[in-house]
One Martini backbone bead per residue (centre of mass of N, CA, C, O) as a GRO file, in nm:
protein
  250
    1MET     BB    1  11.655  12.931   8.880
    2ALA     BB    2  11.423  13.076   8.700
    3ALA     BB    3  11.166  13.281   8.744
    4ALA     BB    4  10.877  13.389   8.695
    5PRO     BB    5  10.732  13.663   8.614
    6SER     BB    6  10.607  13.938   8.769
    7LEU     BB    7  10.302  14.080   8.831
    8PRO     BB    8  10.113  14.329   8.874
    9VAL     BB    9   9.919  14.459   9.143
   10SER     BB   10   9.619  14.535   9.219
   11PRO     BB   11   9.456  14.695   9.470
   12GLY     BB   12   9.218  14.458   9.486
   13GLU     BB   13   9.428  14.254   9.533
   14PRO     BB   14   9.600  14.033   9.672
   15ALA     BB   15   9.864  13.974   9.836
   16PRO     BB   16  10.156  13.867   9.788
   17LEU     BB   17  10.334  13.566   9.788
   18SER     BB   18  10.545  13.368   9.914
   19GLU     BB   19  10.686  13.068   9.888
   20GLY     BB   20  10.622  12.981  10.178
   21GLU     BB   21  10.320  13.057  10.172
   22ARG     BB   22  10.242  12.871   9.938
   23LEU     BB   23  10.316  12.606  10.071
   24VAL     BB   24  10.126  12.630  10.315
   25ASP     BB   25   9.853  12.705  10.162
   26THR     BB   26   9.815  12.435  10.015
   27PHE     BB   27   9.699  12.307  10.295
   28VAL     BB   28   9.506  12.559  10.417
   29ALA     BB   29   9.485  12.766  10.132
   30PRO     BB   30   9.480  12.690   9.812
   31SER     BB   31   9.351  12.934   9.665
   32LYS     BB   32   9.580  13.132   9.725
   33THR     BB   33   9.803  12.993   9.572
   34PHE     BB   34   9.662  12.962   9.286
   35THR     BB   35   9.598  13.264   9.249
   36ASP     BB   36   9.904  13.358   9.263
   37LEU     BB   37   9.982  13.236   8.977
   38ARG     BB   38   9.896  13.486   8.813
   39ARG     BB   39  10.150  13.648   8.905
   40ASN     BB   40  10.332  13.372   8.979
   41SER     BB   41  10.450  13.069   8.802
   42SER     BB   42  10.627  12.931   8.994
   43TRP     BB   43  10.773  12.577   9.053
   44TRP     BB   44  11.044  12.509   9.218
   45ALA     BB   45  10.973  12.479   9.521
   46PRO     BB   46  10.801  12.216   9.525
   47TRP     BB   47  11.004  12.044   9.370
   48LEU     BB   48  11.231  12.064   9.576
   49VAL     BB   49  11.082  11.950   9.822
   50ILE     BB   50  10.999  11.679   9.698
   51SER     BB   51  11.286  11.585   9.630
   52LEU     BB   52  11.401  11.583   9.920
   53PHE     BB   53  11.195  11.379  10.036
   54SER     BB   54  11.259  11.148   9.840
   55ILE     BB   55  11.556  11.113   9.916
   56ALA     BB   56  11.510  11.068  10.217
   57PHE     BB   57  11.347  10.811  10.189
   58MET     BB   58  11.568  10.642  10.045
   59MET     BB   59  11.773  10.664  10.276
   60VAL     BB   60  11.598  10.521  10.488
   61VAL     BB   61  11.565  10.260  10.337
   62GLY     BB   62  11.868  10.192  10.325
   63LYS     BB   63  11.904  10.186  10.641
   64GLN     BB   64  11.647  10.001  10.740
   65ILE     BB   65  11.653   9.779  10.491
   66GLY     BB   66  11.780   9.780  10.216
   67TYR     BB   67  11.824   9.735   9.879
   68GLU     BB   68  11.844   9.426   9.865
   69GLN     BB   69  11.581   9.370  10.020
   70VAL     BB   70  11.395   9.521   9.833
   71THR     BB   71  11.456   9.344   9.588
   72ARG     BB   72  11.377   9.073   9.708
   73ASN     BB   73  11.080   9.149   9.761
   74GLN     BB   74  11.004   9.210   9.466
   75ILE     BB   75  11.071   8.931   9.350
   76SER     BB   76  10.876   8.760   9.538
   77HIS     BB   77  10.620   8.930   9.380
   78SER     BB   78  10.701   8.804   9.113
   79ALA     BB   79  10.741   8.612   8.819
   80ARG     BB   80  11.060   8.556   8.908
   81ALA     BB   81  11.075   8.387   9.168
   82ASP     BB   82  11.128   8.092   9.075
   83GLN     BB   83  11.376   8.154   8.902
   84PHE     BB   84  11.550   8.278   9.128
   85ASP     BB   85  11.547   8.029   9.329
   86LYS     BB   86  11.717   7.844   9.109
   87LEU     BB   87  11.955   7.990   9.162
   88PRO     BB   88  12.250   8.034   9.252
   89PRO     BB   89  12.371   8.209   9.514
   90GLU     BB   90  12.577   8.384   9.350
   91GLN     BB   91  12.367   8.491   9.144
   92GLN     BB   92  12.177   8.620   9.341
   93ALA     BB   93  12.379   8.817   9.465
   94ARG     BB   94  12.452   8.964   9.203
   95GLN     BB   95  12.168   9.066   9.129
   96LEU     BB   96  12.119   9.224   9.393
   97ARG     BB   97  12.353   9.423   9.367
   98VAL     BB   98  12.270   9.553   9.101
   99ALA     BB   99  11.976   9.631   9.178
  100ALA     BB  100  12.055   9.807   9.422
  101LYS     BB  101  12.208  10.021   9.263
  102VAL     BB  102  11.976  10.108   9.084
  103THR     BB  103  11.787  10.196   9.310
  104LYS     BB  104  11.975  10.411   9.426
  105TYR     BB  105  12.009  10.587   9.168
  106ILE     BB  106  11.710  10.646   9.128
  107GLY     BB  107  11.669  10.795   9.394
  108PHE     BB  108  11.881  11.031   9.310
  109ALA     BB  109  11.697  11.087   9.034
  110PHE     BB  110  11.420  11.207   9.121
  111PRO     BB  111  11.420  11.505   9.035
  112ALA     BB  112  11.414  11.441   8.729
  113ILE     BB  113  11.170  11.251   8.725
  114ILE     BB  114  10.967  11.448   8.845
  115LEU     BB  115  10.993  11.672   8.632
  116ILE     BB  116  10.910  11.505   8.388
  117SER     BB  117  10.629  11.429   8.497
  118PHE     BB  118  10.526  11.718   8.530
  119VAL     BB  119  10.547  11.803   8.234
  120ILE     BB  120  10.353  11.593   8.119
  121ILE     BB  121  10.105  11.657   8.293
  122ALA     BB  122  10.088  11.958   8.219
  123ALA     BB  123  10.045  11.919   7.915
  124VAL     BB  124   9.788  11.747   7.926
  125LEU     BB  125   9.612  11.941   8.099
  126MET     BB  126   9.633  12.191   7.925
  127ALA     BB  127   9.507  12.068   7.672
  128THR     BB  128   9.240  11.983   7.801
  129PHE     BB  129   9.145  12.263   7.906
  130ASN     BB  130   9.178  12.427   7.639
  131LEU     BB  131   9.026  12.225   7.433
  132GLY     BB  132   8.783  12.100   7.630
  133ALA     BB  133   8.716  12.380   7.836
  134GLY     BB  134   8.809  12.676   7.741
  135ALA     BB  135   9.075  12.748   7.837
  136ASP     BB  136   9.376  12.974   7.944
  137VAL     BB  137   9.650  12.796   7.999
  138ARG     BB  138   9.962  12.802   8.075
  139PHE     BB  139  10.230  12.606   8.111
  140GLY     BB  140  10.355  12.735   8.367
  141THR     BB  141  10.093  12.715   8.530
  142SER     BB  142  10.051  12.411   8.506
  143LEU     BB  143  10.318  12.332   8.643
  144ALA     BB  144  10.254  12.472   8.912
  145ILE     BB  145  10.000  12.313   8.981
  146VAL     BB  146  10.134  12.034   8.985
  147SER     BB  147  10.349  12.097   9.199
  148TYR     BB  148  10.163  12.191   9.431
  149GLY     BB  149   9.959  11.945   9.413
  150SER     BB  150  10.205  11.734   9.509
  151LEU     BB  151  10.267  11.793   9.821
  152PRO     BB  152  10.136  11.546   9.976
  153GLY     BB  153  10.390  11.363   9.938
  154ILE     BB  154  10.545  11.466  10.196
  155ILE     BB  155  10.357  11.334  10.398
  156HIS     BB  156  10.396  11.048  10.307
  157ALA     BB  157  10.706  11.039  10.349
  158THR     BB  158  10.708  11.108  10.648
  159LEU     BB  159  10.536  10.869  10.751
  160ALA     BB  160  10.716  10.648  10.631
  161MET     BB  161  10.969  10.721  10.798
  162ILE     BB  162  10.845  10.676  11.074
  163VAL     BB  163  10.782  10.378  11.031
  164LEU     BB  164  11.074  10.289  10.979
  165PHE     BB  165  11.191  10.386  11.257
  166ALA     BB  166  10.988  10.210  11.427
  167GLY     BB  167  10.950   9.949  11.263
  168VAL     BB  168  10.988   9.679  11.030
  169ASP     BB  169  10.941   9.427  10.812
  170ARG     BB  170  11.183   9.351  10.598
  171ASP     BB  171  11.047   9.106  10.440
  172GLY     BB  172  10.759   9.286  10.402
  173PHE     BB  173  10.861   9.518  10.247
  174ASN     BB  174  10.698   9.778  10.039
  175ILE     BB  175  10.791  10.040   9.844
  176ASN     BB  176  10.497  10.079   9.703
  177ALA     BB  177  10.374  10.023  10.022
  178PRO     BB  178  10.469  10.185  10.313
  179LEU     BB  179  10.161  10.272  10.350
  180ALA     BB  180   9.820  10.289  10.482
  181SER     BB  181   9.677  10.469  10.209
  182ASN     BB  182   9.591  10.191  10.074
  183PRO     BB  183   9.469   9.875   9.997
  184SER     BB  184   9.745   9.741   9.903
  185TYR     BB  185   9.875   9.705  10.188
  186PHE     BB  186   9.659   9.444  10.239
  187MET     BB  187   9.789   9.306   9.993
  188ASP     BB  188   9.899   9.077   9.758
  189PRO     BB  189  10.133   9.137   9.513
  190SER     BB  190  10.106   8.823   9.391
  191GLY     BB  191   9.838   8.848   9.296
  192ASN     BB  192   9.615   9.038   9.159
  193LYS     BB  193   9.738   9.278   8.955
  194PHE     BB  194   9.496   9.447   8.874
  195LEU     BB  195   9.376   9.501   9.159
  196TYR     BB  196   9.631   9.606   9.292
  197THR     BB  197   9.674   9.855   9.110
  198LEU     BB  198   9.401   9.983   9.165
  199ALA     BB  199   9.442  10.010   9.475
  200THR     BB  200   9.672  10.225   9.455
  201GLY     BB  201   9.468  10.454   9.353
  202LEU     BB  202   9.327  10.457   9.654
  203ASP     BB  203   9.478  10.724   9.754
  204VAL     BB  204   9.477  10.975   9.973
  205PHE     BB  205   9.706  11.156   9.842
  206MET     BB  206   9.600  11.146   9.549
  207ILE     BB  207   9.325  11.269   9.602
  208TRP     BB  208   9.438  11.530   9.710
  209THR     BB  209   9.591  11.608   9.452
  210ILE     BB  210   9.351  11.619   9.260
  211ILE     BB  211   9.201  11.843   9.407
  212LEU     BB  212   9.423  12.058   9.389
  213MET     BB  213   9.442  12.068   9.082
  214GLY     BB  214   9.150  12.150   9.035
  215ILE     BB  215   9.171  12.415   9.189
  216GLY     BB  216   9.396  12.537   9.017
  217PHE     BB  217   9.238  12.546   8.745
  218ALA     BB  218   8.996  12.708   8.851
  219CYS     BB  219   9.172  12.965   8.943
  220ASN     BB  220   9.287  12.978   8.613
  221SER     BB  221   8.977  12.976   8.529
  222LYS     BB  222   8.626  12.912   8.422
  223VAL     BB  223   8.626  12.650   8.559
  224LYS     BB  224   8.477  12.451   8.750
  225ARG     BB  225   8.575  12.283   9.019
  226SER     BB  226   8.431  12.011   8.971
  227ASN     BB  227   8.522  11.982   8.674
  228ALA     BB  228   8.826  11.994   8.723
  229ILE     BB  229   8.845  11.743   8.901
  230ILE     BB  230   8.727  11.545   8.692
  231ILE     BB  231   8.948  11.578   8.480
  232VAL     BB  232   9.185  11.483   8.652
  233ALA     BB  233   9.058  11.211   8.744
  234SER     BB  234   9.025  11.085   8.461
  235TRP     BB  235   9.325  11.059   8.396
  236TYR     BB  236   9.395  10.884   8.640
  237VAL     BB  237   9.209  10.645   8.580
  238LEU     BB  238   9.331  10.579   8.306
  239PHE     BB  239   9.616  10.524   8.406
  240LYS     BB  240   9.538  10.288   8.603
  241LEU     BB  241   9.411  10.103   8.392
  242VAL     BB  242   9.661  10.068   8.218
  243SER     BB  243   9.849   9.970   8.443
  244ALA     BB  244   9.678   9.721   8.521
  245GLY     BB  245   9.689   9.585   8.243
  246LEU     BB  246   9.999   9.557   8.229
  247ALA     BB  247  10.035   9.399   8.496
  248ALA     BB  248   9.861   9.150   8.396
  249MET     BB  249  10.063   9.075   8.152
  250PHE     BB  250  10.356   9.063   8.340
   0.00000   0.00000   0.00000
């Protein structure tokens, strides 16, 4: 995968960072990482790391919980629960096997899914900052900001895997809320779908991600950091409101 071309560094500018340094600095000194994107806007390193952690999480879920059990738990909290319970045992088993395979394949397709989502988010945020805030951010830089800004997800995945290895209730495991990082972990998924979906949005790691992306766009434009964070957060709030509305309808 070709990296974006590196630009020459002026004597007064900070020393260029390696990919490893940028990954680490995203957590400890994010301004250094995002400022370095002016020199080299490569995005593949964080995408690759996030993809590997996502696949690892799905493998641990398959080992500790089992994909059929994950599917059964999801069905039990959905509108299909009563209908599924009325099916003959052989039909239930058949549906669980098919759904488990789909879940497994989706898990291994995460790298492509993640990249597609990053591209969409980067395009939306680039357009918003350039057209609405007078910034001049290139798409490659926007994609790199989104990729590095999403790195808190690997901390979430790591903690979730630790919890899984420590032992969890297989019957109560919710793959959409494997960790108590947002209020939905303590809520009944089969309850009020609108409130439950909104609660998933109050996630510590997503808030961290929003802040990082705001810092990233501020470091690569003349937009104030607080305004940049508000712009990113506004899109996220809109997304969660739409998602909650759709969840309440189906």
